C-alpha positions as CSV (number, residue, x, y, z in Angstrom):
1,M,11.7,-2.3,6.8
2,K,13.1,-3.9,9.9
3,I,16.7,-2.7,9.9
4,D,19.5,-3.6,12.4
5,P,19.9,-0.1,13.8
6,W,23.1,1.9,14.0
7,P,25.8,-0.4,12.4
8,A,28.1,2.6,12.0
9,F,27.4,3.7,15.6
10,D,28.4,0.2,16.9
11,R,31.7,0.5,15.1
12,L,32.4,4.0,16.4
13,V,31.8,3.1,20.1
14,M,33.4,-0.4,20.2
15,G,36.9,0.9,20.1
16,E,37.5,0.4,16.4
17,T,38.2,4.0,15.8
18,A,41.7,3.6,17.2
19,K,42.5,1.3,14.3
20,L,41.0,3.6,11.6
21,K,42.4,6.5,9.6
22,P,40.7,10.0,10.0
23,S,39.2,9.6,6.5
24,E,37.7,6.2,7.5
25,I,36.3,7.7,10.7
26,K,34.7,10.5,8.6
27,A,33.2,7.9,6.3
28,L,31.7,6.0,9.3
29,E,30.2,9.2,10.7
30,A,28.6,9.9,7.3
31,Q,27.2,6.4,7.4
32,L,25.9,7.0,10.9
33,A,23.9,10.0,9.5
34,E,22.4,7.8,6.8
35,D,21.6,5.1,9.4
36,K,19.7,7.6,11.5
37,I,17.6,8.7,8.5
38,L,16.9,5.1,7.5
39,C,15.7,4.1,11.0
40,M,13.3,7.0,11.4
41,P,9.6,6.2,11.1
42,G,7.6,7.5,8.2
43,F,7.8,7.7,4.4
44,A,10.1,10.7,4.3
45,P,13.3,8.9,5.3
46,V,12.5,6.2,2.8
47,A,12.0,8.7,0.0
48,N,15.3,10.2,0.9
49,Q,17.0,6.9,0.5
50,L,15.4,6.5,-2.9
51,A,16.6,10.0,-3.9
52,I,20.3,9.2,-3.1
53,G,20.1,5.9,-5.1
54,N,19.6,3.4,-2.3
55,I,16.6,1.6,-3.6
56,D,18.5,-1.7,-3.3
57,K,18.3,-1.3,0.5
58,F,14.7,-2.2,0.2
59,H,13.2,-5.5,-0.7
60,V,9.7,-6.8,-1.5
61,G,8.2,-8.0,1.7
62,D,10.1,-5.6,3.9
63,K,8.1,-3.6,6.4
64,L,7.9,0.2,7.0
65,S,6.2,2.1,9.8
66,T,4.5,5.4,9.8
67,S,3.0,7.5,12.6
68,T,-0.2,9.4,12.1
69,E,-1.7,12.6,13.6
70,T,-4.3,10.4,15.3
71,G,-1.5,8.7,17.3
72,L,-2.0,5.4,15.5
73,D,1.1,3.7,14.1
74,L,0.7,1.9,10.8
75,D,2.9,-0.8,9.5
76,W,3.3,-1.2,5.7
77,I,4.5,-4.0,3.5
78,I,6.6,-3.3,0.4
79,I,4.5,-5.1,-2.3
80,G,6.3,-3.7,-5.4
81,K,9.6,-2.1,-6.5
82,N,9.5,0.1,-9.6
83,Q,6.1,-1.2,-10.6
84,D,4.4,2.2,-10.4
85,G,7.3,4.2,-11.9
86,D,11.1,4.2,-11.8
87,N,12.7,4.5,-8.4
88,T,9.4,3.9,-6.5
89,L,8.2,1.6,-3.8
90,T,4.6,0.5,-3.7
91,V,3.4,-0.2,-0.1
92,Q,0.2,-1.6,1.4
93,T,-1.0,-1.6,5.0
94,E,0.0,-4.8,6.7
95,K,-3.3,-4.9,8.6
96,A,-6.9,-4.4,7.4
97,F,-8.9,-2.0,9.4
98,G,-12.1,0.0,9.8
99,K,-15.7,-0.8,8.8
100,V,-16.2,1.0,5.5
101,R,-18.8,0.8,2.8
102,Y,-17.6,0.7,-0.8
103,C,-20.7,2.6,-1.8
104,K,-23.9,3.6,0.2
105,P,-27.3,2.7,-1.3
106,T,-28.8,5.2,-3.8
107,I,-32.2,5.6,-5.4
108,T,-31.0,3.9,-8.5
109,H,-28.7,1.3,-6.8
110,R,-30.4,0.1,-3.6
111,Y,-27.4,-2.1,-2.6
112,G,-24.7,0.4,-3.6
113,W,-22.8,0.7,-6.9
114,N,-19.5,-0.8,-7.9
115,H,-18.6,1.9,-10.5
116,P,-15.0,3.1,-10.1
117,L,-16.1,6.8,-10.5
118,H,-19.2,6.7,-8.4
119,N,-18.5,5.3,-5.0
120,D,-17.8,6.4,-1.4
121,M,-14.5,4.6,-1.1
122,T,-12.5,7.1,-3.1
123,G,-13.6,10.0,-1.0
124,Y,-12.8,8.1,2.2
125,L,-9.3,7.2,1.1
126,Q,-8.4,10.7,-0.3
127,T,-9.9,12.7,2.5
128,V,-10.6,10.9,5.8
129,F,-7.7,8.5,5.5
130,A,-5.2,10.9,3.9
131,K,-5.8,13.6,6.5
132,T,-4.4,11.4,9.3
133,F,-0.9,11.6,7.8
134,F,1.8,14.2,8.6
135,K,2.5,16.6,5.8
136,Q,6.1,15.5,5.3
137,D,5.0,11.9,4.6
138,L,2.2,12.9,2.2
139,E,4.8,15.0,0.2
140,C,6.7,11.8,-0.4
141,L,3.8,10.0,-2.1
142,T,2.9,10.3,-5.8
143,N,-0.5,10.1,-7.5
144,V,-0.9,6.9,-9.4
145,Q,-3.1,6.1,-12.4
146,K,-5.0,2.9,-12.1
147,K,-7.4,1.1,-14.4
148,T,-10.6,-0.6,-13.4
149,R,-13.2,-2.4,-15.6
150,T,-16.8,-1.5,-15.1
151,C,-19.3,-4.4,-14.7
152,D,-21.1,-5.8,-17.7
153,E,-24.3,-3.8,-16.8
154,D,-22.2,-0.6,-17.1
155,G,-20.6,-1.5,-20.4
156,G,-17.6,-3.5,-19.3
157,E,-15.2,-0.6,-20.2
158,I,-11.9,0.3,-18.7
159,I,-11.9,3.4,-16.5
160,S,-8.7,5.2,-15.5
161,T,-8.5,7.0,-12.1
162,T,-5.6,8.8,-10.5
163,D,-5.3,8.9,-6.8
164,M,-2.7,9.0,-4.0
165,F,-4.2,6.1,-1.9
166,F,-5.9,3.3,-3.7
167,L,-7.3,-0.2,-3.3
168,L,-5.7,-3.1,-5.1
169,S,-7.5,-4.8,-8.0
170,A,-8.1,-8.5,-8.1
171,S,-5.3,-9.0,-10.6
172,E,-2.9,-6.8,-8.7
173,A,-3.6,-8.9,-5.6
174,G,-2.4,-11.9,-7.6
175,F,-5.6,-13.6,-8.6
176,E,-5.3,-15.2,-12.0
177,V,-6.8,-13.3,-14.9
178,D,-9.3,-15.4,-16.9
179,D,-11.3,-12.6,-18.6
180,E,-14.5,-14.0,-17.2
181,Y,-14.3,-13.6,-13.4
182,V,-11.0,-11.7,-13.1
183,Y,-10.0,-9.1,-15.6
184,D,-6.7,-7.5,-16.2
185,E,-6.7,-4.3,-14.1
186,G,-3.0,-4.2,-13.6
187,S,-0.1,-6.7,-13.2
188,A,0.2,-8.6,-10.0
189,Y,2.4,-6.8,-7.5
190,Q,5.6,-8.7,-6.9
191,F,4.6,-9.6,-3.3
192,Y,1.4,-11.3,-4.6
193,A,2.8,-12.7,-7.8
194,D,2.8,-16.3,-6.6
195,N,-1.0,-16.2,-6.0
196,D,-0.5,-17.3,-2.3
197,D,-3.7,-17.1,-0.3
198,F,-1.8,-17.0,2.9
199,K,-0.1,-13.7,1.9
200,R,-3.4,-12.2,1.2
201,M,-4.9,-13.0,4.6
202,K,-5.1,-9.9,6.8
203,V,-6.0,-9.3,10.4
204,D,-7.0,-6.1,12.2
205,F,-5.5,-4.4,15.2
206,N,-7.1,-7.0,17.5
207,N,-5.6,-9.8,15.4
208,D,-9.0,-10.8,14.1
209,R,-9.2,-11.9,10.5
210,R,-10.9,-9.5,8.3
211,L,-12.4,-9.3,4.8
212,W,-10.8,-6.4,2.8
213,W,-12.1,-4.5,-0.2
214,L,-10.6,-4.6,-3.6
215,R,-11.5,-2.0,-6.2
216,S,-12.6,-4.6,-8.8
217,P,-16.4,-4.8,-9.5
218,Y,-17.9,-8.2,-9.8
219,P,-18.2,-8.6,-13.6
220,S,-21.8,-9.6,-13.9
221,Y,-23.8,-7.0,-12.0
222,A,-23.5,-3.5,-10.6
223,Y,-23.9,-3.9,-6.9
224,H,-21.3,-6.5,-6.0
225,V,-17.6,-5.6,-5.4
226,R,-14.6,-8.0,-5.0
227,L,-13.0,-8.6,-1.7
228,V,-10.3,-10.8,-0.3
229,G,-11.9,-13.3,2.1
230,T,-10.6,-14.2,5.6
231,D,-8.9,-17.2,4.0
232,G,-7.2,-15.2,1.3
233,S,-9.6,-16.3,-1.4
234,L,-11.5,-14.0,-3.9
235,I,-15.1,-13.3,-2.9
236,S,-17.7,-10.7,-3.7
237,L,-20.3,-8.9,-1.6
238,S,-22.8,-6.0,-1.9
239,A,-21.1,-2.6,-2.2
240,D,-23.2,-1.2,0.7
241,L,-21.8,-3.7,3.2
242,A,-20.6,-1.6,6.1
243,S,-18.6,-4.2,8.0
244,S,-15.6,-4.9,5.7
245,A,-12.1,-3.5,6.1
246,V,-9.7,-1.6,3.9
247,A,-6.0,-2.2,3.3
248,P,-4.9,0.8,1.2
249,A,-1.8,1.1,-0.9
250,C,0.3,4.0,-2.0
251,V,3.5,4.7,-3.9
252,I,6.6,6.3,-2.3
253,K,8.7,8.5,-4.7
254,A,12.2,9.7,-4.5
255,K,12.5,12.9,-2.5
256,R,15.3,14.6,-0.6
257,I,14.7,15.6,3.0
């Protein structure tokens, strides 16, 4: 979230203290402490604000920033409030990055497999990606249960998975459910609820437009997975495609720091 920093500090140093009672100065100093926490990068200060009842400080579309152990700073967009539990914020990376397969080819699936339980993407997000975060930020995230429909070849059943980092489904990214090409795999997040292609368009760290993976299988066959195209539209490509990007999401819970 982009916050005007130090409003309490501005009042304390601009000579206003001479006009204030000691109790009012004390209240301003307390607010300064809160401002410092809120302006710190990372999930931890946000989780602290949720814990003290300040969820209304945050709005869908606001941006947060985290540092990682690799030295890379990631910006996140708040895409949902209280959609994955009470007093939670769901965030997604602002940029799409990397070149990641959804699933490498196998003996039985020569172009990869779009099954929600048998893919390489889950391992990438929960290990490689998660390990780049500082411990204090990971402790402020909660595991979330998500549902994904298998393709028709695999029975068209709903599978539940529980993870800390996850890809959005087509329906969560705001694509209209028609029970033919897009199935209900979770309500649209508030940020995407207006089904605006422009909001779904993402660039990488070089500001080049990128395709980014969804977790939704293409309904008809087992080797295609849904992605968001460079124009924000819904497309599908082979699961073994190694040139597409990811835009992971996660859920910040309330936690005192």
